N, C-alpha and C positions, 0 to 999 in steps of 0.2 A: 323280815329276817328273824325277828325274835320268835315268832310263831313257828317258823320252819326249823330253827335250831332246837327249840323246845320239843317239837314233835319228834325230830330225829333222835335226840338224846333220850327222851323218855321211852320211845319204842325200842331203842337199843337195850335199855334196862329191862323192859318187858321180855324181850327175846332171851337175854342172858340169865336173868335171875327170877322172873316172876312166872313165866309160862309153865315151867316144869313143876310148880307148886300146886297146880290145878289139874284135874282130870282133862283129857283131850276134848271131851264133849262140851266143856265149858267155852271152848274157842276164845280163850282169854286174849290172845294177840289180836284176833279179828275184831273183838269188841273195842279194845283200846284204839286200834287203827281206824276203825269206822267213825268213832266219836271224834277223834282228832281231825280226821279228814273232813267230816261234816262241818265242824266249827271253822276250820281253815277255809273251806269252800264258801261258807256263808259270809265270812269276812271279805273274801276276794270278790264275791258278788256285790256286796255293799260298796266296795271300792270302785268296781267297774261301773256302777250306776251313777257315780259322782261325776262332776265336771273335772276332767283330768288334763293336766298339761301333757305335752308330747312326750317328755321324758318319763312321766309316770305311766303313760300307756305302754311305752316300750318296756319298762321294768315289769309291769303286770303281765304282759304277753311273754316276757322272758321266763317269769315264774311258771306260767301255765304250760308253756311248750318245752322248757328246758330244765330250769332249776328244780322244779318239783318232780317231774317224771324221771329225770336223769340223775341229777346230783343227789337228790334225797332218796328217791324210791329205788334207785339202783345201787345204793350203798351196800357193800359186801355183807354187812351184818344183818341187813333188813330185806334184801332183794328176794330171797327165797320165800320168806313169809308173806311179804307184800304181794308177791305174784299170785298167791292163793286167794287173796282178799278181793282183788279187782276193784280198786277204789274209784277209778274213773278220773275225769279231769277236774281241775279246780273251778272251771267255768263251763256252763252249758255251751254247746257248739254255736248257737245263734248269737250269744253275747260275745263269744270269742271272735266270731266273724265280724261283728259290728266294730269291735276294737281294732281288728286288723285293717278294716276299711279306713278307719280314722287315721291309723298309723301310716298306711300307704299313701293316702291323700296328702298328709302332712309332709312325708318324706319326698314325694314327687314335687310338691311346691317348693320345698327347701332346695332341692337340687336344681330345679329350673331357675330359681332366683339366683342361686350361686353362679350358674353358668352365665346368666344374663349380666350380672354385675362384673364378672370376670372379663367378658367380652367388652363391656363398656370401658373398663379400665385400660384394656389393651388398645382400644381405638384412641383413647385419650393419650396414651403414650406415643402413638404414631404422630400425633399433632405437636408434641413437644420438640423443642430444638435440642434433641439428645440422641446420641448414637446408641443403637441396641447393644445389649451386653453380648459378650462372647463366651462360648463354652467350648473348651478344647480348641481354641483358635477359630471357631466358626460363629458367625452371627446367629443368634437364636432368641426367639421370644419364649425363653424356657418356662417362665412363670405361667404363661397361659396354658400350655400343655400339662404342666404338673398339676395345677389347680383343677383343671377340668377332669383329668384322668383320676386324680385322687378323690374328687367329689363323687364321681360315678362309682369307682371301685369301693370307696368307703361306705357308700350308701348300700351297695349290694351286699357287702360283708355284714353290715349291721342287720340287714333284713334276713340274711341266711342264718344268722345267729339265733333268730327267733324260731324259724323253722324253714325247711327246704321249700315248702309250698309258698310261704310269704316271700322268700328270696326269689323264686321263679316269677311270681306275680310282679314284683318290683322290677326285675330284670326286663320283663317284656315291655314295660313302659319306658325304661331307660334307653333301651335300644331303639325306641322311636324318637326319644328326645335328643339323643346324641347326633343323629343325622340332621335334625332340625337345627341344632346349635351350629353344626358345621356349615350348613347352608347359610345361616346368618353371618357366620365368620367369613365365608367366601364372598358373600355380597358386600360386606363392609370392606374387605380387602380390595375387591375389584373397584369399589368406589374410591378408595384411597389411591389406587394405581392411576385412575383416570384424572383425579382432581388435584393430586399433590406432586406432580412431576418436578416442580421447582423446590420441593422440600430439600433442605440441606443434606439430609441423610436418606434420601429417597431410595437409593440402591441398597444400602445396608438393611433398611427396613424390609424391602422386597426379599432379600436373601434370607433374613431372619424368619420371615413367614413361610417361605418355601421350605426351609429346614424344619419347620414345625410339622410338616406333613408326615415325616417318618414317625415322629412320636405319636401322632394321632392314629396312624395305621397300627 
């Protein structure tokens, strides 16, 4: 953040006050921009080669794909000049792809674990001697649908915020995982229907789960 802010502020000063003090052939802005970019890129490369936590990988990818090329280099005071310089990316494509793979693997595992935990809690609620909650007068296992949908939607949105390509890659996996989760949910529900007919709240639990179908659709 400090490097990005410094680069942006200093290059703005170069555009507004310094460039015009030199002959055009000196390419003053290009010289400053390339030196700042090369240093910034070298630091990004060093960081990328370290052992990074998931949140650090996400932040670095956000800088590479979004903050640096869009927020910084598309700044109204700098965009025209930076367009002439063609600075390139903060990370080489191979290293960026490596980080994206790590991020996708981690995000996939996180969502899968979240869905599994969510279903386990829901199954546990069926076993309790407790009537399901009502929403607008209807029995619903509202929490299950909300957590599952939010987990998947939130994961998609985070990935798309890095880049459209990363978002599409994650979506492809999630749309395989959601049916797998729903099959597990269906199997667990069928098992409950067969084995728990004497449950005190058997019928309300059936109704609550049937009402979940609309949310999942």
